[in-house]
C-alpha positions in Angstrom: 125.3 155.7 92.6 126.0 152.6 94.7 126.7 154.6 97.8 123.5 156.5 97.3 121.5 153.3 97.0 123.1 151.9 100.1 122.2 155.1 102.1 118.7 155.2 100.7 118.2 151.5 101.5 119.4 152.0 105.0 117.2 155.0 105.6 114.1 153.3 104.2 114.6 150.3 106.4 115.5 152.2 109.6 112.3 154.3 109.4 110.1 151.5 108.2 111.1 148.8 110.7 111.4 150.9 113.8 107.6 151.4 114.6 106.7 147.8 113.7 109.5 146.1 115.6 109.0 148.3 118.6 105.4 147.2 118.9 106.1 143.4 118.5 104.2 141.6 121.3 104.5 138.3 123.1 101.3 136.9 124.6 103.0 136.0 127.9 104.5 139.4 128.5 103.7 142.3 126.1 106.8 144.2 127.3 109.4 141.5 126.7 109.9 138.3 124.6 112.7 136.0 123.9 114.9 136.9 120.9 113.7 133.7 119.2 110.0 134.7 119.6 110.8 138.2 118.4 112.7 137.1 115.3 110.0 134.5 114.6 107.3 137.1 114.8 109.2 139.5 112.6 110.3 137.1 109.8 107.0 136.7 108.0 106.3 140.4 108.1 109.7 141.6 106.7 109.5 140.8 103.0 106.3 142.8 102.5 107.3 145.6 104.8 110.8 146.0 103.3 109.8 145.8 99.7 107.0 148.3 100.1 109.5 150.6 101.7 111.8 150.2 98.7 109.0 150.8 96.2 107.9 154.0 98.0 111.3 155.5 98.0 111.8 157.4 94.7 115.5 156.6 94.3 115.0 152.9 95.0 111.9 152.7 92.9 113.9 154.2 90.0 116.5 151.5 90.5 113.9 148.7 90.6 112.5 150.0 87.3 116.0 150.2 85.8 116.7 146.5 86.6 113.1 145.5 86.0 112.6 144.1 89.5 109.0 143.8 90.6 107.6 143.9 94.1 106.9 140.2 93.8 110.5 139.4 92.9 111.7 141.6 95.8 109.4 139.7 98.2 110.9 136.3 97.1 114.5 137.6 97.5 114.3 139.3 100.9 114.1 136.1 103.0 117.7 135.1 101.9 119.0 138.5 103.2 116.8 138.2 106.3 118.2 134.8 107.2 121.8 135.9 106.7 121.3 138.9 108.9 119.4 137.1 111.6 122.2 134.5 111.7 124.9 137.3 111.9 123.2 139.3 114.6 121.8 136.4 116.7 124.8 135.9 119.1 125.0 139.7 119.8 121.3 140.0 120.7 120.2 139.9 124.3 118.2 136.8 125.3 115.1 139.0 125.8 113.9 141.8 123.6 111.8 144.5 125.2 110.3 147.8 124.1 113.6 149.6 124.8 115.8 147.2 122.8 113.4 146.3 120.0 114.1 149.6 118.1 117.8 149.1 118.4 117.8 145.6 117.2 115.1 146.3 114.6 117.3 149.0 113.1 120.4 146.8 113.1 118.4 144.0 111.4 116.9 146.4 108.9 120.2 148.0 108.0 121.8 144.6 107.6 119.0 143.3 105.3 119.0 146.5 103.3 122.8 146.5 102.8 122.9 142.8 101.9 119.9 143.1 99.5 121.3 146.2 97.8 124.8 144.7 97.4 123.3 141.5 95.8 120.5 143.0 93.7 120.5 146.7 93.4 124.1 147.9 93.0 125.5 147.6 89.5 128.2 145.0 89.3 
């Protein structure tokens, strides 16, 4: 079951974050922004986006129900995983994020957040 949850979490986040992150814009140049600006623009959007993705996935929704985790609880827990993953990936990211690299880094960020969140909160210990 734990492997299935990790896979489901990764798939949900990969498909949910890709369109949003690919369309992130900077007012100076809509095709490119610094990684700091990109991360700062994404951070406030991630809890709602990720938790809605979890709730909409039947396997993850079932697990949420089993552990009695609400959407509201999810939203309060996601920032911890987001911070951890941003810190882990930051040095590897290019200084500028553009429309070509946003999808790649968005997917990496989403997979990291999903894995961290699942390991901490969804997978039975």
